[in-house]
C-alpha positions as CSV (number, residue, x, y, z in Angstrom):
1,M,-11.8,169.8,59.1
2,K,-8.4,169.1,57.4
3,K,-7.8,165.5,56.7
4,R,-5.1,164.3,59.1
5,I,-3.0,161.2,59.3
6,I,-3.1,159.4,62.5
7,V,-0.4,156.7,63.0
8,I,-0.8,154.4,66.0
9,V,2.1,152.3,67.2
10,G,0.9,149.1,68.8
11,G,-2.5,147.5,69.2
12,V,-4.2,145.4,72.0
13,A,-5.9,147.6,74.8
14,G,-4.4,151.0,74.3
15,G,-3.7,151.1,70.6
16,A,-6.9,149.4,69.4
17,S,-9.1,151.6,71.5
18,A,-7.3,154.7,70.2
19,A,-7.8,153.7,66.7
20,T,-11.6,152.9,66.9
21,R,-12.3,156.1,68.9
22,A,-10.4,158.2,66.5
23,R,-12.4,156.7,63.6
24,R,-15.8,157.3,65.4
25,M,-14.9,161.0,66.0
26,N,-13.3,161.6,62.7
27,E,-14.6,159.8,59.6
28,E,-12.1,161.6,57.2
29,A,-8.9,160.9,59.0
30,E,-6.4,158.4,57.6
31,I,-5.8,155.9,60.4
32,I,-2.9,153.5,60.3
33,L,-2.3,151.1,63.1
34,I,1.1,149.3,63.2
35,E,1.6,146.2,65.3
36,K,4.8,144.3,65.5
37,D,3.2,141.0,66.3
38,D,0.8,139.0,64.3
39,H,-2.3,139.8,66.4
40,V,-3.5,143.4,66.7
41,S,-6.1,143.1,69.4
42,F,-6.5,140.2,71.8
43,A,-7.6,139.5,75.4
44,N,-4.2,139.2,77.1
45,C,-5.9,138.8,80.6
46,G,-7.5,135.6,79.3
47,L,-4.3,133.9,78.3
48,P,-3.8,131.7,81.3
49,Y,-7.4,130.5,81.0
50,H,-7.0,129.1,77.5
51,I,-3.8,127.2,78.7
52,G,-5.9,125.7,81.5
53,G,-8.9,124.9,79.3
54,E,-11.4,127.2,80.8
55,I,-11.5,129.2,77.6
56,E,-11.7,126.3,75.2
57,E,-11.7,128.2,71.9
58,R,-8.5,130.2,71.1
59,S,-10.6,132.4,68.7
60,K,-12.5,133.7,71.7
61,L,-9.3,135.6,72.8
62,L,-9.2,137.6,69.4
63,V,-11.0,140.8,70.3
64,A,-10.6,142.3,66.8
65,T,-8.9,141.1,63.7
66,P,-7.2,143.4,61.0
67,E,-10.1,142.4,58.6
68,F,-12.7,143.5,61.2
69,L,-11.0,146.8,62.0
70,S,-10.7,147.5,58.2
71,K,-14.2,146.7,57.2
72,R,-16.1,148.3,60.1
73,F,-13.7,151.2,60.9
74,K,-11.7,151.8,57.7
75,I,-8.4,151.4,59.6
76,D,-5.3,150.4,57.8
77,V,-4.0,147.7,60.0
78,R,-0.3,146.6,59.3
79,V,0.7,143.6,61.5
80,A,4.2,142.0,61.7
81,Q,5.6,145.4,61.1
82,E,7.6,147.5,63.8
83,V,8.3,151.2,64.0
84,K,12.0,151.6,64.6
85,S,12.4,155.3,64.9
86,I,10.5,158.7,65.0
87,D,11.7,161.9,63.3
88,R,9.7,164.5,65.2
89,E,10.9,167.5,63.1
90,K,9.8,165.8,59.9
91,K,6.9,164.0,61.5
92,R,7.7,160.7,60.0
93,V,8.4,157.2,61.3
94,V,10.6,154.5,59.9
95,V,8.7,151.0,59.7
96,E,10.4,147.7,59.4
97,H,8.8,144.5,57.9
98,R,9.5,141.9,60.6
99,G,10.1,139.1,58.1
100,S,12.1,140.7,55.2
101,G,13.7,143.5,57.2
102,D,12.8,146.0,54.5
103,T,12.0,149.5,55.7
104,Y,9.9,152.5,54.6
105,E,9.0,155.9,56.0
106,L,5.5,156.9,56.9
107,G,4.3,160.6,57.6
108,F,1.9,161.5,60.4
109,D,0.0,164.5,61.6
110,K,-0.6,162.9,65.0
111,L,1.2,159.9,66.4
112,I,-0.1,157.6,69.2
113,L,2.4,155.3,71.0
114,S,1.1,152.1,72.6
115,P,4.2,149.9,72.7
116,G,3.2,148.1,76.0
117,A,5.5,146.4,78.3
118,S,7.9,143.4,78.1
119,P,8.3,140.7,80.8
120,I,11.4,141.2,83.1
121,I,13.9,138.6,82.2
122,P,16.9,138.5,84.8
123,A,20.4,137.8,83.5
124,V,20.8,134.4,85.0
125,E,22.5,131.3,83.5
126,G,20.1,129.1,81.5
127,I,17.2,131.5,81.3
128,R,17.0,131.4,77.6
129,S,16.2,127.8,77.6
130,N,13.4,126.6,75.3
131,N,11.1,125.6,78.3
132,V,11.7,128.8,80.4
133,L,8.9,131.0,79.2
134,T,6.9,134.0,79.8
135,L,3.3,134.9,79.1
136,R,2.6,138.1,77.5
137,N,1.0,137.5,74.0
138,L,-0.7,134.8,72.0
139,E,2.6,133.3,70.8
140,D,3.8,132.9,74.4
141,M,0.5,131.3,75.1
142,D,0.7,128.8,72.3
143,R,4.2,127.7,73.3
144,I,3.2,127.0,76.9
145,K,-0.1,125.2,75.9
146,A,1.8,123.1,73.3
147,L,4.0,121.9,75.9
148,V,1.3,121.1,78.5
149,D,-0.9,119.5,75.7
150,S,1.9,117.2,74.7
151,G,1.8,115.5,78.1
152,S,5.6,116.0,78.7
153,V,5.0,118.5,81.5
154,K,4.7,116.6,84.8
155,K,6.4,119.2,87.0
156,A,6.3,123.0,86.6
157,V,7.9,125.8,88.5
158,V,6.3,129.3,88.4
159,I,8.6,132.1,89.4
160,G,6.8,135.2,90.8
161,S,3.5,135.3,92.7
162,G,1.8,138.3,91.1
163,F,-1.3,138.1,89.2
164,I,0.0,136.2,86.1
165,G,2.0,133.9,88.4
166,L,-0.9,133.0,90.6
167,E,-3.2,132.6,87.5
168,M,-0.7,130.2,85.9
169,V,-0.2,128.1,89.1
170,E,-4.0,127.7,89.2
171,Q,-4.4,126.7,85.5
172,L,-1.4,124.3,85.5
173,V,-2.8,122.6,88.7
174,H,-6.2,122.3,86.8
175,R,-4.2,120.5,84.0
176,G,-2.9,118.0,86.5
177,V,0.7,119.3,86.6
178,A,2.5,119.3,90.0
179,T,3.4,122.9,90.4
180,S,5.8,124.8,92.7
181,L,5.8,128.6,93.3
182,V,8.9,130.8,93.9
183,E,8.5,134.3,95.4
184,L,11.3,136.7,96.2
185,Q,9.3,138.4,98.9
186,D,8.3,136.6,102.2
187,Y,4.7,136.3,101.2
188,V,2.7,135.6,98.0
189,L,0.9,138.5,96.1
190,P,3.3,141.0,97.7
191,M,1.3,144.0,96.3
192,M,-1.0,143.4,99.3
193,D,-0.2,143.4,103.0
194,P,1.0,140.1,104.4
195,E,-1.9,139.1,106.7
196,M,-4.3,139.7,103.8
197,T,-2.5,137.1,101.6
198,E,-2.4,134.2,104.0
199,P,-5.7,132.8,102.8
200,I,-4.1,132.6,99.3
201,A,-1.1,130.7,100.7
202,A,-3.4,128.3,102.6
203,E,-5.4,127.7,99.5
204,L,-2.4,127.1,97.4
205,A,-1.0,124.6,100.0
206,K,-4.4,122.9,100.2
207,R,-4.2,122.4,96.4
208,G,-0.7,120.8,96.6
209,V,1.3,123.8,95.5
210,V,4.7,124.0,97.2
211,L,5.7,127.6,98.2
212,Y,9.3,128.7,98.2
213,L,9.2,132.2,99.7
214,G,12.0,134.7,100.3
215,R,13.9,133.2,97.2
216,A,14.5,133.8,93.7
217,A,15.9,132.0,90.6
218,D,19.8,132.1,90.7
219,S,20.3,129.8,87.6
220,F,18.8,127.1,85.4
221,E,20.5,123.8,84.8
222,T,20.2,122.7,81.1
223,D,20.9,119.7,79.0
224,G,22.7,119.7,75.6
225,A,19.6,120.5,73.7
226,G,18.9,123.8,75.5
227,T,16.2,122.4,77.7
228,A,16.1,123.5,81.4
229,K,16.0,120.6,83.8
230,A,16.0,122.4,87.1
231,V,16.0,125.9,88.7
232,V,18.6,126.6,91.4
233,L,17.3,129.1,93.9
234,T,19.3,131.8,95.7
235,D,19.6,129.6,98.8
236,G,21.1,126.7,96.8
237,E,17.8,124.7,96.7
238,R,17.3,122.8,93.4
239,L,13.8,122.3,91.9
240,E,13.4,120.1,89.0
241,G,10.8,120.8,86.3
242,D,9.7,120.2,82.7
243,L,8.3,123.7,82.4
244,F,9.3,127.1,84.0
245,I,7.2,130.2,83.9
246,M,8.8,133.5,84.5
247,G,6.3,136.0,86.1
248,I,8.3,138.5,88.1
249,G,7.0,141.7,86.5
250,V,7.1,143.8,83.4
251,R,9.2,146.7,82.1
252,S,7.9,149.6,80.0
253,N,8.8,149.6,76.2
254,S,9.8,153.2,76.2
255,K,13.0,153.0,74.2
256,L,11.2,154.3,71.0
257,A,10.0,157.4,72.8
258,S,13.3,157.9,74.6
259,D,15.3,157.7,71.4
260,A,12.9,160.4,69.9
261,G,13.7,162.8,72.9
262,L,10.5,162.4,74.6
263,E,10.6,162.8,78.4
264,I,10.7,159.5,80.4
265,G,9.8,159.4,84.1
266,S,11.5,158.0,87.0
267,S,9.7,154.7,86.7
268,G,11.1,154.2,83.2
269,A,7.7,155.0,81.6
270,I,6.7,157.8,79.2
271,V,5.6,161.1,80.7
272,T,2.2,162.4,79.6
273,N,-0.3,165.1,80.4
274,S,-3.9,164.6,81.2
275,Y,-4.7,164.2,77.4
276,M,-2.0,161.5,77.1
277,Q,0.1,163.9,75.2
278,T,3.9,163.4,75.6
279,T,6.3,166.4,75.8
280,D,5.6,166.6,71.9
281,P,1.9,167.7,71.8
282,D,1.5,165.8,68.4
283,I,2.8,162.6,69.9
284,Y,0.5,160.7,72.4
285,A,1.3,157.6,74.5
286,V,-1.0,155.1,76.3
287,G,-1.1,151.8,78.1
288,D,1.6,150.1,80.0
289,A,4.4,152.3,78.6
290,V,3.2,155.4,80.3
291,E,2.9,157.0,83.7
292,Y,-0.6,158.0,85.0
293,T,-1.7,160.2,87.9
294,Y,-2.0,157.9,90.9
295,G,-5.1,158.9,92.7
296,P,-4.2,158.3,96.4
297,T,-1.1,160.5,96.1
298,G,-1.5,162.8,93.1
299,E,1.9,161.7,92.0
300,T,2.6,159.9,88.8
301,A,3.2,156.1,88.6
302,R,3.4,153.3,86.1
303,I,0.3,151.2,86.4
304,A,0.3,148.4,83.9
305,M,-3.3,147.2,83.8
306,A,-5.8,146.8,81.0
307,G,-8.5,149.1,82.3
308,P,-6.5,152.4,82.4
309,A,-5.0,151.3,79.0
310,N,-8.4,151.2,77.4
311,R,-9.6,154.5,78.9
312,A,-6.3,156.2,78.0
313,G,-6.4,154.8,74.4
314,R,-10.0,156.1,74.0
315,L,-9.4,159.7,75.1
316,A,-6.0,159.9,73.2
317,G,-7.7,158.6,69.9
318,Q,-10.4,161.3,70.3
319,H,-7.9,164.1,71.1
320,A,-5.7,163.1,68.2
321,A,-8.7,163.1,65.9
322,V,-10.6,166.3,66.9
323,D,-8.2,168.2,69.3
324,Q,-10.5,167.8,72.3
325,A,-11.4,165.1,74.9
326,E,-12.1,164.8,78.6
327,P,-8.9,164.6,80.6
328,M,-7.7,161.2,81.8
329,Q,-8.9,160.6,85.4
330,P,-6.6,159.5,88.1
331,V,-5.9,155.8,88.3
332,Y,-6.2,153.9,91.6
333,G,-4.7,150.5,90.4
334,T,-7.8,148.5,91.2
335,A,-7.0,144.8,90.5
336,I,-8.3,141.4,91.4
337,V,-7.2,137.7,91.0
338,R,-8.9,134.3,91.5
339,V,-6.8,131.6,93.1
340,F,-9.0,128.4,93.2
341,D,-11.7,129.2,95.6
342,V,-10.1,132.4,97.1
343,T,-10.5,135.9,95.6
344,A,-8.0,138.6,96.5
345,G,-7.7,142.2,95.2
346,F,-7.1,145.8,96.1
347,T,-7.6,149.3,95.0
348,G,-5.5,152.3,96.0
349,L,-2.8,152.3,98.8
350,T,-2.2,149.3,101.1
351,A,-1.1,149.9,104.7
352,S,2.4,148.6,103.6
353,L,2.7,150.8,100.5
354,A,1.5,153.9,102.5
355,A,4.4,153.2,105.0
356,R,6.9,152.8,102.2
357,L,5.9,156.1,100.7
358,Q,5.8,157.7,104.1
359,I,2.2,158.6,103.9
360,E,0.4,158.8,107.2
361,A,-2.4,156.4,107.2
362,K,-4.7,154.4,109.5
363,H,-6.6,151.2,108.6
364,S,-9.6,149.3,109.7
365,T,-10.0,145.5,109.2
366,V,-13.2,143.6,109.4
367,V,-14.1,140.0,108.8
368,A,-17.7,139.5,107.7
369,K,-19.9,137.3,105.4
370,N,-20.6,138.2,101.8
371,H,-24.3,138.1,102.4
372,A,-26.8,137.4,105.2
373,G,-25.4,134.6,107.3
374,Y,-28.8,133.0,107.7
375,F,-29.1,132.7,104.0
376,P,-27.4,129.5,102.5
377,G,-24.1,129.8,100.8
378,S,-22.7,132.7,102.7
379,E,-18.8,133.1,102.5
380,M,-16.5,134.9,104.7
381,M,-14.4,137.9,103.3
382,T,-11.8,140.2,105.0
383,L,-11.8,143.9,104.1
384,K,-9.0,146.3,105.1
385,L,-9.7,150.0,104.5
386,T,-6.9,152.5,104.4
387,Y,-7.6,156.1,105.1
388,S,-6.3,159.5,106.2
389,P,-6.2,160.1,109.9
390,D,-6.7,163.8,109.3
391,D,-9.9,163.8,107.4
392,G,-10.9,160.3,106.8
393,R,-10.3,160.5,103.1
394,I,-10.2,156.9,101.7
395,L,-6.8,155.9,100.4
396,G,-7.3,152.2,99.6
397,C,-8.9,148.9,100.3
398,Q,-8.0,145.3,100.1
399,A,-10.2,142.2,100.1
400,V,-9.7,138.5,100.3
401,G,-12.2,135.7,100.7
402,G,-15.0,134.1,98.6
403,S,-17.7,135.5,96.5
404,G,-18.4,139.3,96.6
405,C,-14.9,140.7,97.0
406,D,-15.1,142.3,93.5
407,K,-18.2,144.1,94.4
408,R,-16.8,145.6,97.6
409,L,-13.6,146.7,95.9
410,D,-15.6,148.3,93.1
411,V,-17.8,150.2,95.7
412,V,-14.7,151.6,97.5
413,A,-12.9,152.4,94.2
414,T,-15.9,154.4,93.1
415,A,-15.9,156.2,96.4
416,M,-12.3,157.1,96.1
417,H,-12.9,158.3,92.5
418,F,-15.3,160.9,93.7
419,G,-13.1,162.0,96.6
420,G,-15.1,160.1,99.3
421,D,-14.2,159.7,103.0
422,V,-15.0,157.0,105.6
423,R,-17.9,159.0,107.0
424,R,-19.7,159.1,103.5
425,L,-18.8,155.5,102.8
426,A,-20.5,154.5,106.2
427,G,-23.8,156.1,104.8
428,V,-23.6,154.8,101.3
429,D,-27.0,153.2,100.2
430,L,-26.2,149.7,98.9
431,A,-28.4,147.1,97.5
432,Y,-29.7,144.6,100.1
433,A,-31.5,141.3,100.0
434,P,-30.4,138.0,101.9
435,P,-29.0,136.4,98.8
436,F,-26.9,139.5,97.9
437,G,-25.7,141.2,101.0
438,S,-26.5,142.3,104.6
439,A,-28.2,145.4,106.0
440,K,-24.7,146.2,107.4
441,D,-22.6,145.3,104.5
442,P,-18.8,144.6,105.0
443,V,-18.2,148.0,103.4
444,H,-20.2,149.7,106.1
445,L,-18.6,147.7,108.8
446,A,-15.2,148.7,107.6
447,A,-16.3,152.4,107.5
448,F,-18.0,152.2,111.0
449,V,-14.6,150.9,112.4
450,A,-12.8,153.8,110.8
451,C,-15.2,156.3,112.0
452,N,-15.0,155.0,115.5
453,Q,-11.2,155.4,115.3
454,L,-11.5,159.0,113.9
455,D,-13.9,160.0,116.5
456,G,-11.9,158.7,119.4
457,F,-14.4,156.1,120.4
458,E,-11.9,153.2,119.9
459,A,-8.2,152.7,119.5
460,F,-6.9,149.7,117.6
461,C,-3.8,147.4,117.7
462,D,-2.2,146.1,114.5
463,P,-2.6,142.3,114.2
464,S,1.0,142.0,113.2
465,E,2.3,143.9,116.3
466,N,4.7,142.3,118.7
467,L,2.5,141.7,121.8
468,S,5.2,140.0,124.1
469,G,4.8,141.4,127.5
470,R,1.6,143.1,126.7
471,K,-1.6,142.6,128.6
472,V,-4.1,140.7,126.3
473,L,-7.8,140.1,127.2
474,D,-9.5,137.4,125.1
475,V,-13.3,137.8,125.3
476,R,-14.1,134.6,123.2
477,T,-15.8,131.6,124.7
478,A,-13.8,128.9,126.4
479,A,-14.6,126.5,123.6
480,E,-13.2,129.0,120.9
481,V,-10.1,129.6,122.9
482,Q,-9.4,125.9,123.3
483,A,-10.0,125.2,119.7
484,K,-7.8,128.1,118.5
485,P,-5.5,129.6,121.0
486,F,-4.3,133.1,120.6
487,A,-1.2,133.1,118.5
488,G,2.2,134.4,119.7
489,V,1.4,135.4,123.4
490,D,1.5,133.5,126.6
491,G,-0.5,134.4,129.7
492,V,-3.5,135.8,127.8
493,V,-6.4,136.6,130.3
494,H,-9.7,135.0,129.2
495,I,-13.0,136.5,130.2
496,P,-16.0,135.9,127.9
497,V,-17.6,139.2,126.9
498,D,-20.9,138.3,128.3
499,D,-19.3,137.8,131.7
500,L,-17.0,141.0,131.5
501,R,-19.1,143.3,133.5
502,D,-19.4,140.9,136.4
503,R,-15.7,140.1,136.3
504,I,-14.2,143.3,135.6
505,A,-12.4,143.6,138.9
506,E,-10.1,140.7,137.8
507,L,-8.3,143.1,135.4
508,G,-7.0,145.2,138.3
509,D,-6.5,148.8,138.7
510,P,-7.5,150.7,135.4
511,D,-4.6,153.2,135.9
512,E,-1.8,150.6,136.0
513,G,0.5,149.8,133.2
514,E,0.0,149.7,129.4
515,P,-3.5,149.6,127.8
516,W,-5.1,146.2,127.5
517,V,-5.2,144.6,124.0
518,I,-8.7,143.2,123.5
519,T,-9.3,140.3,121.1
520,C,-12.2,138.1,120.0
521,A,-12.7,136.0,117.0
522,V,-12.9,138.9,114.4
523,G,-13.2,142.2,116.4
524,I,-17.0,142.6,117.0
525,R,-17.0,141.3,120.6
526,G,-13.7,143.0,121.0
527,H,-15.4,146.3,120.2
528,I,-18.2,145.7,122.7
529,A,-15.6,144.8,125.3
530,S,-13.6,147.9,124.5
531,R,-16.5,150.1,125.0
532,I,-17.4,148.5,128.4
533,L,-13.9,148.9,129.7
534,V,-13.4,152.4,128.4
535,Q,-16.4,153.5,130.3
536,H,-15.0,151.9,133.3
537,G,-11.8,153.9,133.2
538,Y,-9.5,151.4,131.4
539,R,-7.3,152.2,128.6
540,V,-7.7,149.7,125.7
541,Q,-6.9,148.7,122.3
542,N,-9.2,146.5,120.1
543,L,-7.1,144.0,118.0
544,S,-7.9,144.9,114.4
545,G,-9.5,141.8,112.8
546,G,-9.4,139.8,116.1
547,A,-7.8,136.5,116.6
548,T,-8.5,135.5,113.0
549,V,-6.4,138.1,111.4
550,R,-3.8,137.8,114.2
551,Q,-3.3,134.2,113.3
552,R,-2.7,135.2,109.6
553,A,-0.3,137.9,110.5
554,W,1.5,135.4,112.8
555,N,1.7,132.7,110.2
556,A,3.1,135.3,107.7
557,T,5.8,136.2,110.4
558,Q,6.8,132.7,111.0
559,S,7.2,132.0,107.2
560,R,9.9,134.6,107.0
């Protein structure tokens, strides 16, 4: 094999994975990795946890040092250097030393771009203040941690309630900092459906975090030293603080590729094929700067996550080294976050995203325990499964609750990866013992509900639907109804499910009016009641997730 020069632009997940895979596949290649920052490979997902003290040693975040990559993999690592331009015809790049500004040219046979993404920083007054910070690399982490460690930060404002924002809120509270959270949308973690994020909002409130929803930062008030003293929100409210964290999203670093004439997609990220080759077959791109095939739709999308970046880097490195590799598999955007004692995550399409993309979808919602209820320590979780009404193909899943949410999301993500539908999911053989799960796992229950809907055995009502004027039957016990009345509807009829057969005449003529909406606590007794009533000629809809999820949806509506 002819010796080839492989130049990699950018490290961390995509670039470092590409470099090491290329070496493992081609011992003779000359591999040069150029990183503009001081650290070539670090665990950026762990940054908030070092600020909060859960990861005590900073060195634990350094995945691979230049010395390690050089000694073990014979990779020429050049940090604090930046590739400024690409000459595709001559197959050369211009590299600049960050400190001196000196430049040099470097030839390549294969070029792999892993420039990552940069935090979005809106053009508002005062945002360049020395205590208005973002968290993207180790230098950002060091600045934030130094401020918190100094004891000068008593109040903090986090702007943006995505994953980084929520993780920073959690860690700042752990450090004893009074923290507020600002979110432009009407609910936290807006990548998920509103009723699925209500447990997060409740947990934040329980921990003393003040939420400012439906608002954004309009400006920062600063002193003469360039320090922000307060953020003014778009509704005029003023929040004082000693530290302000911007976490409103990231933008792909695609300018280098664009300037070289490589195709850029509608998302602003670099277009690649299934081997991560750009429109120039000798130039690859991986990581947060590229578009991947999005599994649920088959279209391309920018998905800025570490898992896909690692996998894309690995196969691009191999293909650049030996001209062959397995193609990149579709990405489903599987993600998860811990917010104190609540876990939330998703994979694939949410119901709200499906609606925005005009994709016809149905969903099933179940509230169940993470393992056998009779075994000590069980915790509740809510699963919301999204699927195609035509063939039952799984389109996505959301989970929120305590322990075990990650396990269920991974099961569904795996099923989607292999083209699964809700019928196959209903029959999947999962590990069961009382400390770990239930014979009917929450995954099974969500699939059972979906199958009932597909087969026409049961119709469902969305928990966020306006039920004013609708006939609602609550089949919980009297004590349950008194403790937690049904949200948002007057005149609810109450008949406990165990009395329903004897009192069915109280519901009147089965042929009159709209269908009855049946509710219980979480939907199980509602299902039983629905089956009784349907077989007595009534038209009914079971409220998805019961009164529990209805209350969350109602709370989300009231916060708008």
